[in-house]
N, C-alpha and C positions, 0 to 999 in steps of 0.2 A: 504493500500500500504506500509506504514511504517512498519507495523507488518510483512508483507511478507518479506521485506528486512532484518529486524532483525532476523526473523526465518531462512532466507537463510544464514545469517552470522553465526548464531549459528550452523547450520547444517554443514557449511564448517569447522568451528573450531572443531566440534565433529569428522568429518571425518578425519581432519588433525591429531588430537590427536590419533585417532584409527590407522591411517596409521603409525604414529611415534612409537606407541606401538608395532605394528607388526614388523617394521624394527628393533626396539630395541630387541625384542624377538628373531628374526632370528640371529642378530649379537651376542647376548649373548649366544645363543645355540651353534653357530659355535665356538666361543672363548672357551667355557667350554669344548666342545668335544675335541678340539685340545690341550687345556691346560691339560686335563686329560691324554692324550697320553704323553705330555711333562713331567708330574709328574711321570708317570710310567717309562719312560726312565731314569729320574733322580734317581728314586728308584733302578732300576737295576744297574745303575752306582755306587750307594752307597753300594749296596750289594757286589760289587766286590772290595771293599776297602781291603787293605793289612792286617791291624791289625785284625786278625780273630780268632775265636774259633769254631772248627768243620766246617771251611769253611765260617763262617758268622762273620760280625763285632761283637765284644764282647758285646757292649750295646744292639745291635739288637738281639743277641742270648738270652740274659737275658730277654729282653722285650717280644720277641715272645714266649719263653718257658713259662714265667709266664702268658702271655695272653692266650696261648693254654690250659694250665692246668686249669686256672681260668674259662675260657669259658665253659669247660666241667662240672666243679662243679656248676657254676651258672645256667647252663641249667638244672641240676638235681633239684635244689632248686628254679627254676624260679617262681613257683606259690607263694611261701612264700615271694618272693622279689618283686612281681608285684605291690603291693600297694605302696611300697617305690619308685619304678620306676615311677608310675603314678604321685606321688607327685613331683618328680624331673622333670618330663616331663612338667607339668603345671608351676612349678616354673621357668623353663628355659624360657617358653613363657613370664612369668611375668617380669623376670629380663631383658631380651632383650627388651621387650616392654618399660620398664622404661628407658633403655639406649637410646632408639630411640624417647623418648618424649611422650609416651603413658601413660594414666591413667589406673591403675589396680584395679580390684574389683572382689569380689565373687570367691575367690579361694576355690574350693570344691574338696575333695578327698574321694571317697568311695571305697568299695572293688573291684569293677570291672569297675569303671568309674571315671573320674575327669574332671574338667573344670575350666576355668578362663576367665574373661572378660577383653579384651584389647581394649581401646578406638580407637586406630589407628592401626589395624593389617596390616602389610605389608609382603612382601615376606620373609624378614629376620626373623621377629617375628614368622611367621607361620611355617617355616621350622627349626627354631633354635634347638629344642630338638633332631632332627635327625642328626644334624651337631656338636653341642657343647655338651660336657660332663662336667657337673658341677664337677663331681668327679675328672676328669683329670685336669681341671683348678685348683681345690683346691690342688691337689697333686703337680702340677707344681709350684704353689704359695708357698707352704710349702718348696719345694726343693730350690726355689730361696731365701727364707728367711734364710734357713740354710747356703747356700753358701755365702750369704752376711754377716751373723753373724760370720761364721767360714770359712774363705777363704781357710784355709789349711786342711779342713776335708778330711779324707782318702778315699780310693777307696771303702771301705765297705759301707759308707754312700751313695755314688753314686750308687752302685749296689742295695742297699735297695730301693732307690727312683725309680730306673729303674724298679725294680720288682713291686713296688707299682703302678706305672703308668701303667704297663702292666695289672695288675689286674683291675684297673679302666677302662682301655680301653676295656677289655673283657666284663665288665658289660655293657658298652655303645654298644658294638658290638652285644651282645646277644639280648638285649631288642630292639635295633633299628631294627635289622633283623626281630624279631618277629612282631614288629609294622608294618613294611613295607609289611609283608606277609598277613596282615589283611586289611580290608577296613578302610581307614583313611580319615576323613573329611578334615584334613589339606592338604593332597595330592590332593584331588579332587578340592579344592579351587584354588590351584596354577596350576594344570594340571599335569598329570602323567609323561609325557616326561621330561619337564623342572624340575620337582621336583626330579626325580631320577637322572637326570644328575647333578643337583646341589649337591645333597646329596653325590653321589659317588665322584665327583671331590673335593668338599670341605672336605670330610672325608679323602681323600688321602692327600690333602694339610695339613690337621691337623696332620695326621700321620707323614708326613715329618717334620712338625714344632716341633713335639715331639722329633724327632731325632736331630734336631738342638739344643735342650735343654739338651739332655742327652749324646750327642756325639760331636765329633770335627767338624761336618758339620755345617757351618754357615748359618744363615737364608738368608743373602744376596746371598750367593752362591747357595742355593736351589732355590730362586726366579729367579736369572739370568740364571741358568742352565735350569730350567724347561721352562722358556720363550724362551730361545735359541732353545731348542728341539721342542717347539711348532712352532716357525717360520720355523725351518728346516723341520718339518713334512708337514706344509702347502706348503712350496716351492717344496718339492719332489712330493707331490700330484698334484700340479699345473703343474709341468713339465711332469708328467706322463700322465695327462689328455690332455694337450695342446702342 
């Protein structure tokens, strides 16, 4: 009898946790979807800024131009760079795993495959390589160091790092796109819909964060504007439906 009561309590707790996970999944999905729209609307507003070159904001023009040219070149030499990407991919899993309190072991990289063992894999660790670019993070870190060391550095330094960050972003874009077009165990573990929604939304957020570093757009302004557009989109949809 006691065992039946204990089993019943365990079942109730398990069902409650399962129900809370489903609710959390639904709420997270809804928020990500509308925040993605909010970020896109913020991005369009940013593009219409006044300080422009060929109709585009100057840093954005340098960034997009370098990213486009680099993506074309990287795509040509993609096979030669694939092993380096595999190493960076698994290293990102490992570094994010360490930051979230996991133990890392058995980092292996071969010509066509790579792996690493993470003791406590979670959503962030699993999808990290598709969202975070180590090259972009390093380029932004170097740019920050230069700005701190030489506050009065001229516009050529700024343009150089803008182009460098564009090149690094192209590398991330090309190989992430290639990876997502193939069968990925990481994506299957999380689920296709949530994985792609997270990857698209957080990559857009990362892109806008880059612009807050290389242009006059502030990070607080980006967050507040994107969330305001998110709320506005939800409100308009609600009024349309009801």
